[in-house]
C-alpha atoms as one frame of an Amber mdcrd trajectory, in Angstrom:
protein
  62.823  49.932  54.882  59.189  48.196  54.894  58.382  45.140  53.171  55.031
  43.981  51.520  53.475  41.314  50.213  51.210  40.099  47.151  48.784  36.973
  47.183  47.130  36.264  44.288  45.901  33.272  42.827  45.921  31.918  38.889
  43.822  28.956  36.894  47.066  28.329  35.512  49.334  25.604  36.842  52.114
  26.391  39.248  54.462  25.339  36.682  53.402  27.523  33.927  53.039  30.305
  36.472  56.649  29.875  37.721  57.842  29.790  34.207  56.282  33.547  33.825
  57.672  34.115  36.810  61.061  33.111  36.257  61.437  34.651  32.631  63.587
  37.557  34.226  64.094  38.713  30.733  60.939  38.865  30.139  60.443  41.201
  33.000  60.927  44.455  30.562  57.081  43.290  29.270  55.096  44.374  32.516
  57.427  46.961  34.387  57.576  50.034  32.567  60.292  51.635  30.899  62.912
  48.901  31.555  64.798  46.583  29.488  66.382  43.889  31.232  70.006  42.595
  31.166  70.702  38.706  32.462  73.635  36.678  33.247  74.247  34.097  30.654
  72.788  30.288  31.016  70.097  28.929  33.319  68.782  30.477  36.673  70.582
  29.092  40.192  72.189  30.304  43.033  74.553  33.327  42.709  72.684  34.035
  38.816  71.950  37.371  38.343  70.226  40.082  36.285  69.382  43.914  36.151
  66.725  46.000  35.504  67.784  49.018  33.092  65.324  51.580  34.246  64.998
  55.130  32.866  64.563  57.148  29.814  68.031  57.704  27.555  70.916  58.718
  29.828  68.402  59.420  32.620  68.150  55.898  34.184  69.971  53.278  36.630
  70.127  49.756  36.678  68.481  47.755  39.192  70.842  44.717  39.360  69.793
  41.782  41.645  71.282  37.887  42.214  69.382  34.842  43.134  70.026  33.983
  47.032  67.038  30.687  46.410  66.304  28.982  43.703  63.872  25.875  43.969
  61.615  25.243  41.038  58.111  23.106  41.585  58.308  19.312  41.377  55.950
  17.446  38.741  52.394  17.907  38.737  49.843  16.197  40.574  50.067  13.955
  43.730  53.105  14.584  46.151  53.504  18.195  43.539  55.561  20.575  45.500
  55.413  24.726  45.088  58.284  26.584  43.938  60.416  29.484  45.749  63.046
  31.897  44.214  64.862  34.642  46.864  67.265  37.778  45.563  68.896  40.480
  47.069  69.149  43.737  45.325  72.768  44.537  44.782  73.065  47.818  42.573
  73.844  51.438  43.689  70.219  52.640  43.622  68.085  50.446  45.261  68.543
  48.209  48.369  66.375  44.843  49.442  65.167  41.718  48.602  62.295  39.692
  47.324  61.361  36.288  48.247  58.549  34.345  45.912  56.522  31.214  45.967
  54.104  29.532  43.779  52.602  27.004  45.334  49.544  24.645  44.432  46.360
  25.995  44.610  43.562  24.411  46.907  40.868  23.118  43.811  43.649  23.791
  41.463  45.683  25.919  39.755  48.370  27.909  41.511  49.137  30.481  44.792
  51.420  32.805  44.555  52.985  35.131  47.751  55.354  37.227  46.662  57.351
  39.636  49.182  59.595  42.561  48.314  61.478  45.097  50.621  62.900  47.752
  48.635  64.413  50.900  49.301  66.847  53.748  47.686  70.657  54.145  48.852
  72.127  55.449  50.542  71.168  54.685  53.709  70.421  58.904  54.813  67.559
  59.035  51.747  65.716  56.023  53.022  63.759  58.065  56.226  62.467  61.090
  53.435  61.380  58.177  50.286  60.486  55.395  51.714  56.568  56.223  51.887
  56.999  56.982  48.184  59.408  54.284  47.300  56.818  51.778  49.280  53.470
  53.270  47.621  55.096  53.311  44.099  57.263  49.641  44.714  53.852  48.335
  45.741  52.068  49.625  42.708  54.597  48.597  40.258  54.776  45.167  41.636
  51.339  44.302  41.489  50.086  45.471  38.188  53.457  43.606  36.876  52.511
  40.263  39.246  48.623  40.657  37.787  49.940  40.856  34.395  52.526  38.004
  34.588  49.470  35.594  35.829  46.914  36.963  33.549  49.830  35.785  30.672
  50.015  32.446  32.548  46.487  32.083  32.480  46.508  32.957  28.232  49.468
  30.226  28.145  46.901  27.717  30.042  44.149  28.344  27.892  46.078  27.840
  24.756  47.064  24.505  25.702  43.839  23.632  26.791  42.183  24.226  23.613
């Protein structure tokens, strides 16, 4: 497994960015060929969801559970960033993610998304990991960029 980190900034507030990143049901808008199934209720440690990816009967569920849930605090002086972490618990994908949203110097938000993803079972990893690493990095970079564009659009819409 090879972890990768994506670093981005957004003109949107940390709270707005957090709202978009943690709309787990909405992730299907940014991850191709995927629909989301989420646990009832609000996200919290132990809460889970799955991204079901594929076409027709050819697919799999990327099941995840939150292991850390720390929403950002109020905007302005003394504001603190937010952080969530997850563990992949499905039959096909293994790994974890740690996502941090911080106030950016000069305004807006800074995001660090660190992900470690691999295929199960372990014997497949050696041959599949280079492809998984490249594909996952590209997919998450595209999804994160689109989510931050959405947060910026929402912010621009409320400022108008």
